N, C-alpha and C positions, 0 to 999 in steps of 0.2 A: 647722585645715583650711581650704583655700582653695576657694571656689566661684566659677565663672566664669559670668556671665549677660549677656544682651544688655542694654544700657542702655535704660531706659524714660524717658518724658517727665519723670517726677519726678526723674530723675538729671541733667537738663541742666545745672544749675548746678554739680554735682559734676564733670561731664565738663569743663566750661569751666574750672573751677579747676585740674584736673589738667593740661589742655592749657597753661594759663598757667604752671604750675610747670615743665612740660616745657620750654617756651620759655625761661624764666628760667635753668634749669639748663644748657640747650644754649648759651646766651649767644652766639648767632649771629643775624645778620639774615636771616630766611627770607621776607622780603617777596616774593621772586620766586615763592614758592609760593601767593601769594594767601591766606594763612592767615586774614586778617581775616574773610572770608566763612565759612570753615570754622569758626572759633572762635565766631562769632556764633550759629550754629545747627548745632552739630556732628552731632546725630542726623539732622536733616533733610538736611544736606550729604552725609553718607555714604549715607543711604538713596537719595537721588536720583542718586548716583554708583555704584549697584550694590553697595553694601556695608552695613556697620553698625559700631557701636561696641560693644565688650564691656568689662565691668567685672569686676575681681577683688574678691571680698568675703572678709573674715576676721572672724569673730565679728560679723557684720552691719555691719562698717565697710568702706568702699571703700578698697582698698589698691593699686589700679592700673588701667590701661586700655590698650586697643589698639583700632585700627580697621583696616578695609580698604576698598578701593574698586576699581572696575573700572579697569584700566590699558588693556587692549585685549582683543579676543576671547580668552577662556580664561585670561587673566592678571589676577590680582588684585595690588594693591599694598598691603603692610602699612604702616601709618602710626601714629605717635604711641604707640608702645609706651613706657609710662612707669610706673614704680613709685617712689613717693617714698622717699628714703633710709631712713627708719625701718622700712620694710617689706621691704627688699631681701633679707633672709635667709630669707624665708618660702617662696621658690620660686614666687612669683606670676608672675614674668616668663616662666619656662618654660611654666607652665600657660596663660598668656595667648597665647603664640605657638602652642602646640598647639591651643588652642580656636579661634583665628582661622583657622588652617589648616582645621580641620574645618568651620567656618561657611562659609568660602569654597568649599570642596569641595562642600558641600551645595547651594550655589547654582550649581554647574556649572563652577567654575573648576578648572583643572588645574595651574596654576603660580602660585606666590607670588613676587613680587619685592619688594625693599626697598632702601633706601639708608641708610647710616649714616656716621658720621665715624670715621676711623681712631683718633682719640684716645679714643673711647668703647669702650675695650678690653673691658669686661665684656659689653657688647652684642655686639661682634664675636665674642667667645668663645662666647656663648650661641647665636648664629645658626649658627656653625660646628658646635657640638656637636649641634644639631638638624638637621643635614644641609644647610644652606645653603652653596652654593658661589659663587665669584666669577662675575660675568656682565658683559656689556657695559653701558655706560650706556644707560638707556632714556629718559632725559630729561636736559636740561642743568641741572646743579646747580653753581653757581659757587663754592661753598664749597671751601676747601682740604682735602685729605685725605678726599675722599668715596670710599666703597667701595660697590659695587653687588653685591647677592646675589640668588640665585634658587634655587628648590627646586620640584620636581614634587610636587604634593600629591594 
């Protein structure tokens, strides 16, 4: 059974490790996002940007993460959805997306936006299954094959 909980201060190193694994697996230069500040203090970063970090737990072990932040009035942006390969068959990704939507909705957001890469087929499929549809670019991402999604929450 997967349990989704907000990350607490004692989870900071775990979140940083998951974010680093995410970046390594992505294998892209995302310096244009200013990720160094975000990764240095992820919980503080998302809190000061109108959001938070959520973690997935399975048998008291952290098996994934997701975050959201304010993009603009009423719109939250989902970031850093990541489940390490050994845990991908547990359904944590779907539960993390659903939980981040509920968390953002509870803070008054009405829309969730995100971007992903076309080559991340499993992520694209998950977002589509959960009701995300294509939308216009809401910021400049110079990487090739970027897809932008949006959903009313």
